[in-house]
N, C-alpha and C positions, 0 to 999 in steps of 0.2 A: 343638449342642455340649454333650454331657453333662458334668456336673461329677463328677469322681472324688473322692469323699471317703473312700475306703478307703485313705488315705495310710499309708505306712509310713515317713514321714520323721522329723520332729522328735518326740522324746518327752522326758519329764522327765529321764531319765538323761543323754541327750545334752546337754540344756541345762545340767544341773548340772555335768557334766564340762567343758563349754566355759566356764562361769562360773569354774571352778577353774583355767582356763588350759590345759587339755588341748588340744594342737595338733590331734590327730586329730578330736576332737569339734568344735573350731572350724572345721576344714575341712569337716566334715559339714554344719554349719549353713550355711556358705558355699555348698557344692555343692547343697544342697537348695533354698535360697532364691534363689540367683543366677539360674538360668534363668527363673524366674517373674518376678523383678524386671526382667530384660532384656526379656522379652515385654511386660510392663506398660508400661515406658518406651517401647518401640518403638511399641506401639499408641497411645500418647499423642502420637506425632509427634516424639519427641525424636531429634535428629540422631545422637547417640552414646549409645545406651541403656546401653552397658557402663559409661560414666562414672557414670550415675545409680545403676546396680546396685552398682558398687564403692563409691561414696560411702555409699550406704545400708548396705551390709554393714560398711564400716569403722565407721560410727557404732553399728551394732548390736553388733558384736563388742567395740568399745571400751567400750560401756556395759553389757555383760552382767553385770559385777560388781555393778551397781546394780539389775539387772532382777529382779523377782520376779513369777512368774505361770506360766501354763500354756503349752504349745506354741502353742495358738490365740492367746493373748495376745501371744506373741512374733511370730507371723506378722502379726497386726494392727498391732503396733508397727512392724515392718519396713515394711509397706506404707503406714503413715501417714507415716513418714519419706520414703519414695520419692514419695508423693503430694505432699508439701510441697516436695520438691526440684523436682519437675516443674512445679508451680505457679510456683515462683520462676524456673525456666528460661523458661517461657512469658512471664512478666513482663519478664525481661531481654531476651528476643528482641524483644518488642514495642517496647522502648525504643531498640534499636540497629538500624542499617541492616543488611541481610543482606550477608554477605561473598560476594565472587565466588568461583566454583568454581576450584580450582587444577587445571590439566590435568597429567596424568602423561604424560611422553613415551612414545611407543609402545615404545621400546627398553627402558623400565623396567617396562612392564605385564606381568603374568603371563599366560601363555596361558590362555584361558578356553573351555570347551565351552559355546558360546552356547546351543545347543539344550537342553542339560541345565539350564542356569540358567533359561532361559525356562520350560521345562515345570514346574520345581519352584516358581518364584516367582509364576506368573500368578495362581493361586487365592489364595495368601497375600496378595499385593499387592492384589488386587481386594477381598478381605475387609477388610483393614486400611484401604483407602481408603474403603470403605463405612462402616466403624466411625468413621472420622475425620469423616464427614459428619453423624453423629448429634449430638444435643444433648449438651453436655459431661457432664451428669449421667448420661445414658444410656450414653455411651461409657465413663465411669468404672465404672459397674456391670458392664457386659459384660466389660471387661478384668479387673477384680478377681475376678469370679466364674469366668470361663472361661480366662483366661490365667494369672492369679495363683493360680487354684484355691482361692480363699477361700470359706468358708461364708457363708451369708446373714448370720449374726450378725457375723462378722469384717468383712465388707464394710460393714455398717451402722456398725460401730465406726470403721473407717478414714474413712468419709465423714461421720461425725457425724450420721447419720440413724437413724430407727427401722427395724426389720427389715421391717415391713409396707410402708413407703415404698420400701425397696430392692426388695422383691418386685414391687411395682407398676411401678417403673422398669424392672426387668429384663424384665417382661412386655411393656411398651410398646417397649423397646429391641429386643427379639427380633423383634417384629412389624415395626418400622421397618427393621431390618437385612434381614430376609427380603424386604421390599418393595423396598429399594434394590438388593439383589443380583439380584432378578428383573428390575427395571427396567434395570440395566446389562447383564444377559444379553440382554434384548430389543434394546437399543440396539446391542450388539455384533453380534448376529445380523442386524439391519437393515443395519448398515454393511457386513456381509460379503456381502449379497445383491447381485446385479447382473443387468441384463437383457442377454441376448445379442443382439447386433446382427448380422443376416445380411449 
């Protein structure tokens, strides 16, 4: 998973315009950070990642008038807020019993192309499940680096760690993830094989 750091997203001008209340610039901040925040929350196992992303962006946009710093600092600040919201959500979930799923009557369900959904979601779900099995620190680093697309320094700031520690965590996490994905592929292939009986 290569990290693309040739971003054309946030820059000082956009942040300054958003700070001054320019709606277009605020929308640009929202549009550029939103998908990364959703991906990060989804990777952390949050049931409704859009809620975390929206709450994070609400806090960022509400506090922009007090923010001073670079675009990198704004990204780090946003993901620090998201990370804290996610930690709080995991704590809340641990304290309360799970709610039962609400079934939607078939008459209300939208028609779904099952084959298309399955073909698109299989690898994503398998990868997210494998990431979810990693140690929490490894999971955090992979999600911040590859889903949120933060730099090494930004990730270190969000997690309150040194850059070298993050680099080592990322290396170990990448190896562990590759092993898990290989193991699940072998298990899936083993389950799919059968012996023909004459």
